[in-house]
Backbone bond lengths (Angstrom), bond angles and torsions (degrees), N, CA, C in turn:
res aa  C-N    CA-C-N  psi(-1)  N-CA   C-N-CA  omega(-1)  CA-C   N-CA-C  phi
1 X - - - 1.458 - - 1.528 110.37 -
2 X 1.329 116.30 141.60 1.463 120.97 172.68 1.526 108.65 -129.37
3 X 1.327 115.64 162.57 1.467 122.04 178.00 1.518 107.56 -127.33
4 X 1.338 116.27 133.02 1.460 120.15 179.72 1.514 112.31 -125.00
5 X 1.326 115.73 157.32 1.472 121.81 175.45 1.520 107.75 -84.60
6 X 1.318 115.89 109.04 1.464 121.44 -179.19 1.533 110.60 -74.88
7 X 1.329 117.00 -42.09 1.465 120.82 179.22 1.521 109.43 -165.78
8 X 1.328 114.43 167.93 1.461 121.32 173.28 1.518 108.32 -134.34
9 X 1.319 115.85 164.61 1.459 121.16 175.64 1.516 109.68 -150.30
10 X 1.319 116.64 146.08 1.461 122.25 176.84 1.525 109.60 -130.86
11 X 1.309 114.65 146.65 1.459 121.24 169.02 1.525 107.51 -124.01
12 X 1.331 116.80 123.31 1.458 122.60 179.10 1.530 108.14 -117.70
13 X 1.325 118.77 124.02 1.472 119.96 177.80 1.531 111.84 -57.92
14 X 1.311 115.62 158.04 1.466 120.76 -178.19 1.526 112.42 -85.31
15 X 1.339 117.61 -12.77 1.463 121.29 -178.15 1.524 110.32 -98.19
16 X 1.332 115.77 145.94 1.464 121.78 -175.07 1.525 111.31 -139.11
17 X 1.328 115.15 154.18 1.461 122.03 158.30 1.517 105.87 -102.57
18 X 1.329 117.92 130.18 1.460 118.64 175.05 1.526 110.03 -96.23
19 X 1.317 116.57 177.27 1.459 121.22 -174.84 1.522 111.58 -60.63
20 X 1.312 116.61 -37.11 1.466 119.71 179.96 1.525 110.78 -65.34
21 X 1.335 117.07 -43.80 1.457 120.53 178.43 1.526 110.85 -63.31
22 X 1.337 117.08 -43.02 1.461 120.15 178.92 1.517 111.15 -63.87
23 X 1.317 116.70 -36.99 1.466 119.91 177.34 1.525 110.39 -62.01
24 X 1.322 116.78 -43.59 1.463 120.51 179.00 1.524 111.25 -65.23
25 X 1.324 117.56 -38.39 1.455 121.76 -178.00 1.532 112.85 -72.93
26 X 1.331 115.84 -32.75 1.465 120.14 -174.11 1.519 114.05 -99.39
27 X 1.334 115.94 -17.89 1.452 119.12 -175.45 1.516 113.42 81.26
28 X 1.334 117.13 7.23 1.460 121.48 178.12 1.527 109.87 -89.28
29 X 1.322 118.19 150.93 1.466 119.46 172.77 1.526 110.22 -62.25
30 X 1.329 115.98 143.40 1.459 119.78 -179.50 1.521 111.42 -57.95
31 X 1.320 117.89 -35.39 1.458 121.35 179.79 1.527 111.15 -63.75
32 X 1.334 117.11 -35.84 1.476 121.18 177.07 1.527 109.86 -66.96
33 X 1.328 117.07 -41.95 1.470 120.58 177.96 1.524 110.04 -59.09
34 X 1.328 116.44 -43.63 1.465 120.49 -176.70 1.530 112.66 -74.39
35 X 1.315 117.32 -46.02 1.470 120.24 -170.25 1.524 113.85 -93.28
36 X 1.331 117.55 -39.47 1.464 119.29 -177.94 1.522 111.65 -87.95
37 X 1.348 116.39 -50.45 1.471 118.92 177.51 1.530 111.31 -76.22
38 X 1.321 117.26 -20.46 1.457 120.90 176.86 1.516 113.90 74.25
39 X 1.325 117.00 40.67 1.463 120.97 -175.69 1.529 110.03 -124.71
40 X 1.322 116.58 119.72 1.464 121.34 166.51 1.526 109.80 -89.36
41 X 1.326 115.00 -40.06 1.462 121.85 177.00 1.519 108.22 -165.23
42 X 1.339 116.04 160.77 1.463 120.73 174.72 1.531 108.87 -135.56
43 X 1.337 117.93 137.98 1.462 119.57 174.69 1.521 110.43 -71.69
44 X 1.322 115.81 140.25 1.463 121.74 178.13 1.530 108.08 -127.25
45 X 1.335 117.10 153.23 1.473 118.91 -172.34 1.522 113.13 -70.38
46 X 1.325 114.29 138.73 1.452 120.90 170.63 1.516 110.52 -86.51
47 X 1.300 116.49 -174.90 1.468 122.49 -173.66 1.524 112.79 -55.41
48 X 1.324 118.70 -39.56 1.466 121.32 -175.50 1.530 113.11 -104.83
49 X 1.318 116.34 12.89 1.470 119.81 -177.75 1.532 111.05 -90.26
50 X 1.327 114.50 69.50 1.462 119.98 176.83 1.531 109.04 -81.51
51 X 1.312 115.75 162.07 1.467 120.08 -167.37 1.525 113.11 -62.30
52 X 1.319 117.46 -59.18 1.461 119.50 179.95 1.528 111.02 -66.08
53 X 1.332 117.22 -33.89 1.468 120.45 179.34 1.524 111.00 -60.44
54 X 1.337 117.35 -40.00 1.462 119.88 177.48 1.523 110.90 -66.04
55 X 1.327 116.35 -35.83 1.465 120.13 176.01 1.510 112.13 -65.73
56 X 1.324 116.73 -37.73 1.470 121.18 178.44 1.527 110.26 -65.02
57 X 1.339 116.62 -40.61 1.475 119.31 177.92 1.526 110.73 -63.97
58 X 1.319 116.68 -41.58 1.467 120.19 177.87 1.525 110.77 -65.30
59 X 1.332 116.69 -39.35 1.466 120.82 179.65 1.526 111.17 -64.36
60 X 1.327 116.76 -40.08 1.470 119.29 177.60 1.525 111.03 -61.54
61 X 1.338 116.14 -37.77 1.453 119.65 177.88 1.522 111.04 -66.47
62 X 1.330 117.04 -41.44 1.470 120.65 178.52 1.525 111.15 -64.14
63 X 1.326 116.94 -40.19 1.468 121.15 178.81 1.533 109.85 -65.36
64 X 1.333 116.11 -41.14 1.464 119.87 178.49 1.526 110.55 -62.03
65 X 1.319 116.35 -46.82 1.466 120.35 -178.60 1.529 111.79 -65.90
66 X 1.328 116.68 -32.42 1.467 120.43 179.51 1.523 111.65 -74.44
67 X 1.321 116.87 -22.45 1.462 120.37 -178.15 1.510 113.05 69.19
68 X 1.331 115.95 34.40 1.457 119.92 -179.05 1.526 110.21 -116.75
69 X 1.316 115.50 166.15 1.455 122.71 171.03 1.528 107.33 -89.31
70 X 1.325 116.84 139.57 1.465 120.31 179.69 1.527 111.99 -58.17
71 X 1.325 117.20 -23.12 1.470 119.86 179.27 1.535 111.79 -70.18
72 X 1.344 117.32 -11.18 1.464 120.08 175.66 1.531 112.49 -79.11
73 X 1.331 116.86 -13.02 1.464 120.64 -179.22 1.527 109.24 -76.20
74 X 1.324 116.52 129.58 1.464 121.86 -178.44 1.518 113.05 -97.80
75 X 1.320 116.62 -25.59 1.460 121.15 -175.97 1.524 109.34 -148.94
76 X 1.332 116.09 137.92 1.458 122.40 174.13 1.527 108.29 -117.77
77 X 1.323 115.95 124.91 1.455 120.68 173.55 1.522 107.19 -112.61
78 X 1.319 116.01 114.36 1.464 120.39 175.98 1.522 108.10 -75.46
79 X 1.334 116.13 121.40 1.458 120.68 -175.98 1.531 111.40 -115.15
80 X 1.335 115.76 15.02 1.460 120.29 178.33 1.520 112.29 -83.21
81 X 1.314 114.85 -168.92 1.454 119.88 -172.89 1.522 113.50 -88.76
82 X 1.344 114.50 160.29 1.470 121.27 174.74 1.526 110.93 -64.70
83 X 1.322 116.18 -32.37 1.469 121.47 178.06 1.518 107.73 -74.65
84 X 1.335 114.56 95.90 1.464 119.73 -174.40 1.520 109.39 -144.34
85 X 1.321 116.60 -166.41 1.458 122.16 -170.99 1.531 113.66 -52.21
86 X 1.323 116.42 -43.56 1.459 120.90 -178.93 1.525 109.16 -138.92
87 X 1.335 117.72 148.37 1.469 119.18 171.58 1.530 110.18 -75.77
88 X 1.330 115.39 159.22 1.478 121.66 175.88 1.529 111.10 53.80
89 X 1.334 115.47 49.83 1.474 121.84 -170.22 1.517 108.98 -139.25
90 X 1.326 117.09 128.83 1.456 121.49 -179.99 1.525 109.56 -88.47
91 X 1.329 115.38 102.89 1.463 120.71 -173.03 1.525 112.61 -69.69
92 X 1.345 118.02 -28.78 1.466 120.18 -178.82 1.522 111.59 -59.63
93 X 1.321 116.77 -33.51 1.461 120.35 -178.47 1.532 110.17 -72.57
94 X 1.334 115.94 -36.71 1.469 119.69 173.83 1.535 109.91 -63.42
95 X 1.325 117.03 -41.79 1.463 120.83 177.64 1.528 110.91 -60.12
96 X 1.312 116.19 -43.86 1.467 121.04 178.83 1.524 110.71 -53.14
97 X 1.328 115.94 -46.55 1.458 120.90 -178.06 1.531 111.81 -69.01
98 X 1.328 116.64 -47.07 1.468 120.57 -176.16 1.527 112.07 -65.42
99 X 1.325 116.87 -33.80 1.464 120.73 -177.54 1.525 112.80 -86.76
100 X 1.323 117.07 -13.46 1.466 120.30 -175.92 1.510 112.36 75.36
101 X 1.334 116.16 28.79 1.474 120.88 -179.78 1.527 108.79 -88.65
102 X 1.316 115.23 65.30 1.466 120.74 -168.35 1.523 113.91 -74.92
103 X 1.328 117.80 -9.74 1.465 120.37 176.67 1.527 111.89 -96.95
104 X 1.335 116.80 1.76 1.461 121.35 -176.27 1.529 110.72 -98.63
105 X 1.315 114.69 163.07 1.457 121.02 162.65 1.525 106.59 -122.85
106 X 1.332 117.39 167.28 1.454 117.57 -173.49 1.513 113.61 -150.44
107 X 1.320 114.48 160.08 1.466 121.25 173.74 1.520 108.71 -151.77
108 X 1.327 115.47 164.15 1.454 121.91 178.90 1.520 109.93 -100.68
109 X 1.327 116.57 141.73 1.467 122.31 177.34 1.521 108.53 -129.11
110 X 1.321 116.86 147.97 1.462 119.14 -177.12 1.519 111.20 -146.68
111 X 1.317 114.86 133.07 1.456 122.85 172.30 1.529 107.62 -151.36
112 X 1.339 113.25 36.42 1.463 120.59 -174.70 1.529 110.60 51.51
113 X 1.302 118.71 -135.22 1.465 120.13 -173.71 1.521 113.21 -75.81
114 X 1.322 117.34 4.13 1.458 121.62 173.58 1.514 113.43 -100.28
115 X 1.334 117.43 8.48 1.465 120.67 -169.69 1.522 113.28 -66.22
116 X 1.321 119.07 -39.58 1.467 119.56 -176.01 1.524 111.52 -61.65
117 X 1.326 117.08 -46.85 1.466 120.09 179.63 1.522 110.30 -62.01
118 X 1.323 116.91 -45.41 1.464 120.73 178.34 1.525 111.50 -59.90
119 X 1.346 116.22 -44.26 1.464 120.23 -177.33 1.521 111.93 -67.84
120 X 1.326 118.26 -31.47 1.465 120.52 175.23 1.523 110.11 -63.24
121 X 1.329 117.16 -40.59 1.471 120.83 177.23 1.527 110.44 -65.03
122 X 1.325 115.98 -44.91 1.463 120.68 -179.13 1.528 110.53 -63.54
123 X 1.329 116.78 -45.96 1.466 120.76 -178.66 1.518 111.22 -61.09
124 X 1.338 116.74 -43.55 1.470 119.83 179.77 1.532 110.84 -62.45
125 X 1.330 116.09 -40.67 1.465 119.60 179.24 1.529 111.43 -66.14
126 X 1.322 116.68 -39.65 1.464 119.66 178.59 1.526 111.42 -66.89
127 X 1.323 118.01 -38.85 1.465 120.62 178.11 1.527 111.18 -65.25
128 X 1.326 115.56 -34.67 1.460 118.90 179.46 1.522 111.66 -71.54
129 X 1.328 116.81 -35.28 1.467 120.19 -173.81 1.523 113.84 -90.55
130 X 1.333 117.91 -20.60 1.464 120.94 -174.79 1.535 109.26 -121.54
131 X 1.316 118.71 112.35 1.470 121.34 -177.89 1.525 113.27 -66.18
132 X 1.330 118.04 -16.62 1.460 121.11 -179.73 1.520 112.90 -83.73
133 X 1.327 117.43 -8.56 1.466 120.28 -179.23 1.526 109.06 -103.67
134 X 1.312 115.69 109.73 1.466 121.65 -179.86 1.522 112.27 -114.47
135 X 1.327 116.29 -34.35 1.465 121.60 -176.59 1.524 109.34 -128.84
136 X 1.333 115.61 125.96 1.470 121.26 -176.51 1.524 109.27 -124.48
137 X 1.314 115.21 132.50 1.463 122.06 174.06 1.518 109.35 -103.08
138 X 1.339 116.17 123.75 1.459 122.37 169.23 1.525 106.37 -104.24
139 X 1.323 118.39 126.47 1.467 119.17 -178.12 1.515 110.26 -158.75
140 X 1.329 114.71 154.22 1.458 119.89 176.62 1.509 111.17 175.69
141 X 1.323 115.09 -177.31 1.453 121.27 179.90 1.518 111.33 -131.71
142 X 1.337 114.27 170.45 1.461 120.30 -174.42 1.516 109.27 -149.41
143 X 1.340 115.88 128.19 1.457 121.00 173.73 1.534 110.21 -152.39
144 X 1.327 115.91 45.25 1.452 120.27 -178.55 1.520 113.32 -70.93
145 X 1.341 116.18 -6.80 1.453 118.94 171.82 1.521 112.44 -60.02
146 X 1.350 116.76 -19.26 1.465 120.62 175.14 1.525 111.68 -57.56
147 X 1.322 116.81 -23.42 1.468 121.16 -175.58 1.527 113.00 -98.90
148 X 1.325 117.30 10.80 1.462 120.11 -178.66 1.521 110.79 -96.84
149 X 1.324 115.17 127.96 1.459 123.10 170.42 1.528 106.17 -97.71
150 X 1.315 116.92 107.22 1.459 121.05 -174.39 1.528 112.94 -69.84
151 X 1.323 116.89 -6.26 1.456 120.17 174.27 1.512 113.39 -94.62
152 X 1.332 117.62 -0.84 1.464 122.22 -177.63 1.527 109.30 -97.05
153 X 1.319 116.87 105.36 1.465 120.57 -178.05 1.519 112.74 -64.23
154 X 1.343 117.46 -23.34 1.469 119.95 -179.43 1.525 111.44 -64.48
155 X 1.329 117.07 -25.49 1.472 120.21 -178.67 1.527 111.91 -105.86
156 X 1.317 116.94 22.17 1.465 120.98 -177.60 1.528 112.13 -56.60
157 X 1.334 117.27 -34.95 1.465 120.15 -178.77 1.524 112.12 -68.42
158 X 1.344 117.27 -9.64 1.462 120.94 177.81 1.531 112.38 -107.62
159 X 1.318 117.89 10.51 1.465 120.08 177.54 1.524 111.87 -65.77
160 X 1.340 116.87 -11.08 1.470 120.47 178.91 1.526 113.12 -86.85
161 X 1.336 118.08 -0.91 1.468 119.32 -177.09 1.524 110.22 -63.06
162 X 1.327 115.49 129.27 1.455 122.52 -174.02 1.533 109.47 -122.28
163 X 1.315 116.57 -160.22 1.465 120.49 -178.09 1.518 110.06 -140.82
164 X 1.329 115.29 149.73 1.459 120.78 177.34 1.509 110.81 164.49
165 X 1.314 114.84 -178.92 1.456 121.53 177.28 1.509 110.36 -132.91
166 X 1.319 116.28 153.14 1.454 120.86 179.66 1.507 111.45 -143.23
167 X 1.329 115.91 157.33 1.460 121.10 179.71 1.518 109.83 -150.96
168 X 1.308 115.39 150.77 1.467 122.77 176.23 1.521 107.68 -143.85
169 X 1.325 116.28 132.04 1.461 120.99 175.92 1.524 108.45 -106.89
170 X 1.320 115.70 123.29 1.464 122.83 178.25 1.518 109.27 -107.07
171 X 1.334 116.05 142.29 1.472 119.79 178.49 1.517 110.33 -134.91
172 X 1.314 113.58 138.07 1.466 121.47 177.76 1.529 110.09 -68.06
173 X 1.344 115.18 135.33 1.477 122.34 176.54 1.531 112.14 52.62
174 X 1.317 116.05 41.93 1.456 121.05 179.76 1.524 111.72 -67.64
175 X 1.341 116.00 -39.13 1.455 119.96 179.60 1.515 114.41 90.71
176 X 1.331 117.20 7.41 1.466 120.19 175.61 1.535 109.62 -155.48
177 X 1.311 115.14 163.01 1.475 122.20 179.83 1.537 110.29 47.24
178 X 1.320 114.18 55.74 1.460 120.86 -168.36 1.523 112.64 -76.33
179 X 1.329 114.80 126.25 1.461 121.76 175.47 1.520 107.63 -79.82
180 X 1.316 116.47 119.22 1.463 120.88 -177.35 1.529 109.66 -94.98
181 X 1.305 119.01 -115.23 1.457 120.81 -174.53 1.526 110.86 -117.21
182 X 1.315 115.00 147.63 1.454 121.15 178.34 1.512 111.77 -115.09
183 X 1.312 114.93 165.82 1.464 121.22 177.62 1.525 108.09 -142.04
184 X 1.331 117.00 136.88 1.462 122.05 -177.35 1.522 109.47 -135.79
185 X 1.317 115.73 138.14 1.468 122.71 172.71 1.528 107.39 -122.35
186 X 1.332 117.15 133.18 1.461 121.11 169.12 1.520 108.44 -121.45
187 X 1.324 115.98 147.50 1.461 122.00 -178.52 1.521 108.51 -134.08
188 X 1.326 115.98 102.61 1.459 121.94 -175.49 1.511 114.98 -69.39
189 X 1.326 117.62 -10.62 1.471 118.41 177.63 1.525 111.28 -65.83
190 X 1.351 117.51 -15.88 1.459 122.30 177.82 1.533 112.47 -100.00
191 X 1.331 117.86 4.04 1.470 120.51 -165.15 1.522 114.15 -62.88
192 X 1.331 118.07 -28.07 1.465 119.83 -179.96 1.529 112.34 -115.88
193 X 1.327 116.39 21.27 1.466 119.48 178.41 1.517 111.99 -77.75
194 X 1.333 117.31 -42.47 1.472 121.39 -178.11 1.522 107.86 -118.25
195 X 1.326 115.81 110.45 1.469 120.80 -177.04 1.518 109.79 -145.36
196 X 1.329 115.15 163.87 1.458 120.96 162.84 1.524 104.63 -91.78
197 X 1.332 119.05 110.96 1.467 120.36 -167.03 1.522 115.55 -69.57
198 X 1.328 118.44 -16.25 1.466 120.74 179.18 1.519 109.08 -126.52
199 X 1.333 115.34 161.85 1.458 120.61 177.41 1.512 113.76 105.39
200 X 1.344 117.00 -4.59 1.460 121.80 175.73 1.518 110.37 -109.39
201 X 1.316 116.30 -168.43 1.461 119.48 -178.31 1.526 112.68 -73.99
202 X 1.356 116.95 -22.92 1.467 119.60 178.33 1.531 110.70 -68.20
203 X 1.337 115.79 -46.05 1.465 122.05 179.58 1.525 108.09 -136.99
204 X 1.333 117.80 90.17 1.467 119.33 -179.38 1.527 112.08 -57.79
205 X 1.318 114.56 153.38 1.455 121.02 -179.02 1.530 109.82 -70.23
206 X 1.313 115.87 131.13 1.457 121.26 178.76 1.524 109.41 -129.91
207 X 1.320 115.38 166.18 1.462 120.27 176.79 1.526 110.26 -60.39
208 X 1.326 115.67 -38.46 1.466 119.98 -179.10 1.529 111.86 -66.13
209 X 1.353 116.71 -43.82 1.465 119.16 -178.81 1.525 111.51 -67.30
210 X 1.325 117.07 -33.13 1.467 120.35 174.75 1.522 110.59 -66.13
211 X 1.310 115.28 -44.41 1.465 119.94 -179.60 1.527 111.55 -62.99
212 X 1.333 115.75 -34.78 1.469 120.81 -178.51 1.520 113.25 -83.61
213 X 1.324 117.20 1.67 1.462 120.94 176.68 1.515 114.16 72.42
214 X 1.331 117.19 27.68 1.468 120.47 -177.16 1.526 113.29 -85.55
215 X 1.349 116.97 -13.34 1.468 119.79 179.66 1.524 108.85 -83.76
216 X 1.325 114.42 60.76 1.453 124.06 -178.45 1.524 108.98 -143.41
217 X 1.309 116.95 155.44 1.458 119.51 172.16 1.523 109.53 -64.21
218 X 1.342 115.04 138.14 1.457 119.63 179.20 1.523 109.21 -146.00
219 X 1.302 115.82 163.09 1.463 122.66 178.20 1.523 107.22 -111.13
220 X 1.323 116.45 115.73 1.458 120.57 -173.00 1.522 112.85 -76.90
221 X 1.319 117.42 -29.62 1.470 122.02 -179.28 1.526 108.20 -134.04
222 X 1.336 117.99 73.25 1.462 119.72 -171.45 1.522 114.17 -61.21
223 X 1.330 118.12 -42.43 1.462 119.59 -178.74 1.524 111.68 -68.71
224 X 1.338 115.96 -42.47 1.467 119.90 178.99 1.511 112.14 -63.99
225 X 1.351 116.48 -42.35 1.456 119.65 179.80 1.524 110.64 -66.18
226 X 1.321 116.66 -42.28 1.463 119.97 -179.69 1.523 110.81 -59.82
227 X 1.334 116.60 -42.60 1.463 120.71 -179.28 1.530 110.92 -65.88
228 X 1.338 116.65 -44.85 1.467 119.69 -177.84 1.534 111.53 -69.63
229 X 1.341 116.62 -38.57 1.468 119.36 178.13 1.521 111.20 -64.59
230 X 1.333 115.75 -40.25 1.467 119.08 179.35 1.524 111.10 -59.55
231 X 1.333 116.61 -33.05 1.458 121.41 -179.07 1.524 112.56 -76.59
232 X 1.348 117.15 -29.44 1.466 119.32 -167.60 1.520 116.26 -121.45
233 X 1.341 119.07 -28.60 1.456 119.88 -166.74 1.523 113.30 -62.57
234 X 1.329 117.80 -56.28 1.465 119.53 -177.94 1.532 110.80 -62.60
235 X 1.337 116.32 -37.43 1.469 120.44 177.58 1.525 110.64 -61.32
236 X 1.344 116.52 -41.38 1.464 119.41 -178.51 1.524 112.45 -72.47
237 X 1.334 118.08 -32.73 1.463 119.61 172.52 1.530 110.11 -56.65
238 X 1.319 115.79 -49.09 1.464 119.94 -177.62 1.521 111.36 -67.81
239 X 1.339 117.45 -35.25 1.467 120.74 178.83 1.521 111.58 -62.32
240 X 1.342 117.23 -46.95 1.469 118.04 -176.96 1.520 111.08 -71.02
241 X 1.330 117.15 -36.43 1.471 119.48 177.74 1.530 109.59 -61.75
242 X 1.319 116.05 -49.28 1.464 119.66 -178.51 1.525 111.74 -70.24
243 X 1.340 117.04 -32.00 1.460 120.11 176.46 1.512 111.73 -65.71
244 X 1.332 116.63 -44.13 1.464 121.24 177.86 1.524 110.92 -63.00
245 X 1.328 116.21 -43.78 1.465 120.24 178.97 1.526 111.20 -62.46
246 X 1.324 117.13 -46.53 1.466 120.76 -177.13 1.524 111.23 -61.94
247 X 1.336 117.23 -42.82 1.467 120.49 178.74 1.526 111.37 -64.28
248 X 1.331 115.80 -25.76 1.466 121.22 -178.55 1.520 112.85 -93.06
249 X 1.345 116.52 -0.90 1.459 120.66 177.90 1.515 114.22 87.70
250 X 1.340 117.36 22.74 1.460 121.52 -177.77 1.526 111.31 -126.84
251 X 1.334 115.61 173.23 1.464 123.20 174.08 1.529 109.11 -131.94
252 X 1.338 116.32 178.39 1.466 120.90 178.15 1.525 111.83 -50.72
253 X 1.318 116.26 -39.45 1.472 121.11 -174.06 1.525 112.30 -64.93
254 X 1.345 117.30 -17.10 1.463 120.52 -177.55 1.524 113.22 -89.76
255 X 1.335 117.83 -8.58 1.463 119.84 -176.07 1.531 110.19 -69.46
256 X 1.315 115.43 126.68 1.460 121.03 173.33 1.516 112.21 -101.35
257 X 1.351 115.90 -30.17 1.460 119.72 -178.09 1.522 109.81 -147.99
258 X 1.340 116.58 137.79 1.462 122.99 177.64 1.519 108.73 -116.55
259 X 1.333 116.24 112.29 1.463 122.07 178.63 1.514 109.62 -96.76
260 X 1.321 115.60 87.36 1.461 121.06 -170.54 1.524 111.40 -110.40
261 X 1.320 115.13 149.31 1.456 121.87 179.00 1.528 112.39 -57.80
262 X 1.327 115.58 161.05 1.462 119.45 173.89 1.526 109.41 -75.34
263 X 1.303 116.16 130.03 1.458 123.51 171.16 1.513 107.31 -147.96
264 X 1.326 117.19 177.92 1.459 117.43 -176.44 1.522 110.28 -58.11
265 X 1.328 115.72 150.60 1.458 121.30 -170.60 1.525 112.21 -58.57
266 X 1.322 117.69 -39.19 1.462 119.90 -177.07 1.526 111.27 -64.45
267 X 1.343 117.55 -37.06 1.465 120.91 178.36 1.524 110.68 -69.20
268 X 1.319 116.34 -42.23 1.473 121.66 177.00 1.529 110.09 -57.82
269 X 1.314 116.11 -48.81 1.465 120.57 -178.65 1.528 111.86 -65.13
270 X 1.335 115.85 -34.85 1.473 119.59 179.16 1.529 110.71 -62.66
271 X 1.330 116.57 -46.69 1.469 119.91 -178.99 1.531 110.21 -62.62
272 X 1.327 116.98 -45.57 1.461 119.57 177.84 1.518 110.79 -58.64
273 X 1.324 116.27 -44.47 1.466 120.30 -178.55 1.512 112.85 -62.82
274 X 1.334 116.70 -41.60 1.461 120.33 -179.68 1.524 112.29 -65.91
275 X 1.327 116.48 -26.36 1.469 121.23 -179.74 1.529 112.05 -94.70
276 X 1.320 116.86 -0.94 1.462 120.26 -179.55 1.511 113.34 71.53
277 X 1.346 117.32 30.39 1.458 121.77 -177.71 1.522 110.95 -104.07
278 X 1.320 115.80 155.00 1.461 121.84 177.12 1.523 109.41 -100.19
279 X 1.349 115.82 168.22 1.462 120.66 176.85 1.522 111.99 -58.62
280 X 1.324 117.78 -28.65 1.462 121.47 -179.24 1.522 112.77 -71.01
281 X 1.327 116.82 -9.99 1.467 120.61 -178.87 1.523 112.82 -101.40
282 X 1.318 115.88 16.96 1.461 121.74 175.96 1.518 108.11 -155.72
283 X 1.324 116.30 171.28 1.466 121.85 173.26 1.516 107.34 -124.38
284 X 1.331 116.43 123.29 1.462 119.77 176.81 1.522 108.04 -87.89
285 X 1.325 116.36 126.98 1.464 121.79 -168.04 1.531 112.58 -90.11
286 X 1.334 117.00 46.66 1.457 119.85 -175.49 1.523 114.06 -73.31
287 X 1.337 117.55 -12.30 1.463 120.55 174.53 1.529 111.96 -96.35
288 X 1.332 116.75 4.49 1.466 121.14 -177.00 1.522 112.94 -131.00
289 X 1.342 117.70 -24.03 1.451 119.67 -173.87 1.516 110.39 69.75
290 X 1.318 115.20 -151.02 1.467 121.41 -175.35 1.521 109.74 -109.26
291 X 1.330 116.48 103.68 1.478 121.45 177.84 1.526 107.61 -94.40
292 X 1.322 115.14 46.10 1.451 121.81 174.85 1.516 112.88 56.69
293 X 1.323 115.00 -132.17 1.455 122.81 -175.37 1.531 113.21 -74.60
294 X 1.330 116.91 2.95 1.460 119.85 -179.68 1.524 112.84 -100.78
295 X 1.329 116.51 1.12 1.466 119.75 176.89 1.522 111.59 -59.02
296 X 1.327 117.32 -38.15 1.466 120.15 -177.27 1.529 111.29 -67.95
297 X 1.330 117.00 -40.16 1.463 120.57 177.71 1.521 110.00 -66.23
298 X 1.337 116.51 -45.06 1.460 120.93 177.46 1.526 111.01 -59.56
299 X 1.326 116.57 -42.94 1.462 120.77 -179.36 1.526 111.20 -61.44
300 X 1.336 117.47 -41.97 1.463 120.61 177.09 1.529 110.94 -59.91
301 X 1.342 115.96 -45.59 1.465 119.16 -177.85 1.529 111.34 -64.82
302 X 1.338 116.79 -42.52 1.457 119.91 179.33 1.524 111.26 -66.26
303 X 1.334 116.46 -38.35 1.469 120.17 179.35 1.520 111.07 -62.22
304 X 1.321 116.89 -43.20 1.472 119.63 176.79 1.529 110.89 -62.73
305 X 1.328 115.20 -44.13 1.461 120.51 -177.93 1.528 111.75 -62.60
306 X 1.334 115.42 -36.53 1.461 120.84 -176.87 1.523 113.73 -92.20
307 X 1.321 116.61 4.55 1.464 120.71 178.03 1.519 114.25 73.63
308 X 1.328 116.56 21.69 1.463 120.79 -179.75 1.525 112.48 -92.27
309 X 1.323 117.24 -6.41 1.457 121.90 -177.96 1.516 108.14 -131.04
310 X 1.331 116.26 119.47 1.463 119.75 -176.61 1.528 109.53 -135.90
311 X 1.318 115.37 168.73 1.464 120.83 -178.00 1.525 110.87 -54.91
312 X 1.328 115.14 135.47 1.459 121.54 179.32 1.513 114.29 92.00
313 X 1.333 117.42 -9.88 1.463 120.46 -178.18 1.532 111.60 -73.20
314 X 1.327 114.14 148.63 1.470 121.92 171.59 1.520 106.72 -100.55
315 X 1.317 116.22 116.95 1.464 122.11 179.30 1.520 109.21 -112.11
316 X 1.311 115.69 142.02 1.467 120.41 174.86 1.526 107.63 -120.39
317 X 1.326 115.96 123.29 1.457 122.33 176.86 1.525 108.06 -93.89
318 X 1.329 117.28 135.37 1.459 121.53 -170.79 1.527 110.11 -131.82
319 X 1.341 115.81 134.11 1.467 121.17 -179.34 1.522 110.74 -134.16
320 X 1.326 114.39 164.33 1.463 121.91 169.31 1.516 107.46 -153.71
321 X 1.317 116.59 146.13 1.460 120.06 -179.86 1.508 110.96 -145.68
322 X 1.338 115.30 152.84 1.453 119.31 178.10 1.518 109.02 -60.41
323 X 1.303 113.32 145.76 1.465 118.77 -178.74 1.519 115.71 143.29
324 X 1.302 122.23 -43.34 1.464 131.13 -2.44 1.513 110.21 -107.22
325 X 1.318 117.29 152.31 1.460 121.61 179.05 1.514 109.68 -137.76
326 X 1.321 116.42 139.27 1.459 123.27 175.47 1.521 107.55 -124.21
327 X 1.333 118.23 138.52 1.454 120.44 -178.07 1.510 112.56 -145.64
328 X 1.327 115.90 153.59 1.466 121.66 175.99 1.523 109.24 -147.58
329 X 1.318 116.03 147.19 1.455 122.86 178.14 1.519 109.23 -137.94
330 X 1.322 116.72 128.85 1.464 121.08 178.93 1.532 109.69 -94.40
331 X 1.322 114.97 134.67 1.466 122.40 -179.66 1.524 107.93 -128.88
332 X 1.330 117.14 133.19 1.464 121.46 173.06 1.522 108.12 -97.85
333 X 1.326 116.28 111.33 1.466 121.14 -170.52 1.535 110.79 -80.67
334 X 1.321 114.98 147.78 1.451 121.68 177.22 1.513 112.11 88.81
335 X 1.339 116.88 -172.43 1.466 121.90 -178.65 1.516 111.70 -62.81
336 X 1.341 116.87 147.18 1.460 120.38 176.37 1.518 108.88 -67.93
């Protein structure tokens, strides 16, 4: 059995913050926003750009591009964020109804910005184990920028958080765009470094905590996290990339395209350099920022559009998410 990417879809809001606006909001020089943070602009949600709704728009685009009826979908995995229309709500079931995927069942999955890679592994395993699952839709939305306080220097590395929706349709024995093997690392020593400190059972949301601006993402141990990340992050990026390649029967030398999340330019360049890749073998998302777990889908679409991804290419999709988690998935593009 093999699993292939039948189609993808993206939804990008029409509203943006540009580098100048971010500079004014953060107090950083515009040149630092552009060159160090690697941001020309980021999409931000408009009035009707709710999290699952953006995923539904992306899913409709993926279904259109695939040329299928939504009733052909057997399973929907919501891969968007917990921050969505309602708390304690299974968004995949709403997607099922809105898309008319009446023969599907659905569930929500979460691994922060590593969710797409994780869900591709889960979907492939479910297709292998269940003969009734042939076509799987992964879809969701992201707008965690709602939780960013641009005056908080501790969260400066998250000033790139943007908004949008993404979708990917996987099909069993498709015969093209074959999903090979993935690799994931999680490190629980970072699990409580980046959190929203109020609004959960530890510290329920109160009028006072809202007034004090605590219902925002924050870094509880900024110096400790910075030191530990410096020791492990770049190493773990390379480990998962090489782990995914090795399981798929490839090495660094076989990579034709790297679909990697948005991060600061120096980190992006470091990973490319360590793998012996050129700028032409990736797309830097400086006009989009970090749309969470949808960076990999966006990168694939941009690579096709720009002629950087062609039949026979080996592509590696790369993610990282707070928690911390690093993931990679190797895909052989084009016909088998």
